[in-house]
Each structure stands twice: as structure tokens, then as C-alpha cells.
C-alpha positions in Angstrom: 105.1 84.6 143.4 102.3 86.9 142.2 101.6 84.7 139.2 101.2 81.7 141.5 98.8 83.5 143.8 96.8 84.8 140.8 96.7 81.3 139.3 95.5 79.8 142.5 92.8 82.4 143.0 91.6 81.9 139.5 91.4 78.1 139.9 89.6 78.5 143.3 87.0 81.0 141.8 86.5 78.6 138.8 85.9 75.7 141.2 83.4 77.6 143.4 81.4 79.0 140.5 81.3 75.6 138.8 80.1 74.0 142.1 77.3 76.5 142.5 76.1 76.1 138.9 76.4 72.3 139.0 74.3 72.0 142.2 71.4 73.9 140.6 71.7 72.1 137.3 71.9 68.7 138.8 69.0 69.2 141.1 66.6 70.6 138.5 67.7 69.1 135.2 67.9 65.6 136.7 64.1 65.5 137.3 63.5 66.8 133.8 65.9 64.6 131.8 66.4 61.3 133.6 62.7 60.1 133.6 62.6 60.8 129.9 65.8 59.0 129.1 65.4 56.0 131.4 61.7 55.5 132.0 62.0 51.7 132.6 64.8 52.1 135.0 62.9 54.8 136.9 59.8 52.5 137.1 61.8 49.6 138.4 63.6 51.9 141.0 67.0 51.4 139.5 67.4 55.2 138.9 66.0 57.9 141.1 63.4 60.1 139.3 64.3 63.0 141.6 67.7 63.9 143.0 68.0 64.9 146.6 69.9 68.0 147.5 72.6 65.9 149.2 73.2 63.8 146.1 73.2 66.9 144.0 75.9 68.4 146.3 78.0 65.3 146.0 77.8 65.3 142.2 78.6 69.0 142.1 81.7 68.5 144.3 82.9 65.9 141.8 82.3 68.2 138.8 83.9 71.2 140.6 87.0 69.4 141.5 87.4 68.1 138.0 86.9 71.6 136.6 89.8 72.8 138.7 92.2 70.5 136.9 91.9 72.2 133.5 93.3 75.6 134.5 96.0 74.0 136.6 97.1 71.7 133.8 96.9 74.4 131.2 99.0 76.7 133.4 101.5 74.0 134.0 102.0 73.2 130.3 102.3 76.9 129.5 105.4 77.2 131.7 107.2 74.4 129.9 
């Protein structure tokens, strides 16, 4: 029982920390990298040159949820 709670708390902390880091990285790195990588697409309006906070939050949720899979999967395979 204690191992399950410890594992769950570890996964939750990993997801929350990843979420916070991802929000900041997406918001500030997007404006720096995307216009350099895709200048034509930014000019044509196909890709946003600057990411809104809401879009950054949405991407961060995706990354945070995916980051929670790794500890859960590695823990599940250790038990077998």
C-alpha cells in the first residue's frame, strides 16, 4: 500500500513540475525559435509567431500528461 502511494505521489509531482516548466518554455522559446525555423510560414500566417498563454497551457498539459506515463510504465514493468 505504501509503495503505491509513494509511486502515485512521485508521478503527480513529476507531472506538476513538468507542467510548470513546459508552460514557461513553450511561451518564451516559441517566439525565439519558430520564426527562425519557419519564416515563410510565419509570414503567410500559417504558424503563429508568438504563442498565447492559453495555447502554451494546452501544450504544457499534453507534455505533462505524457511525462506521467514514463514513471508509471517503468514502475509497472519493475513489478513483473
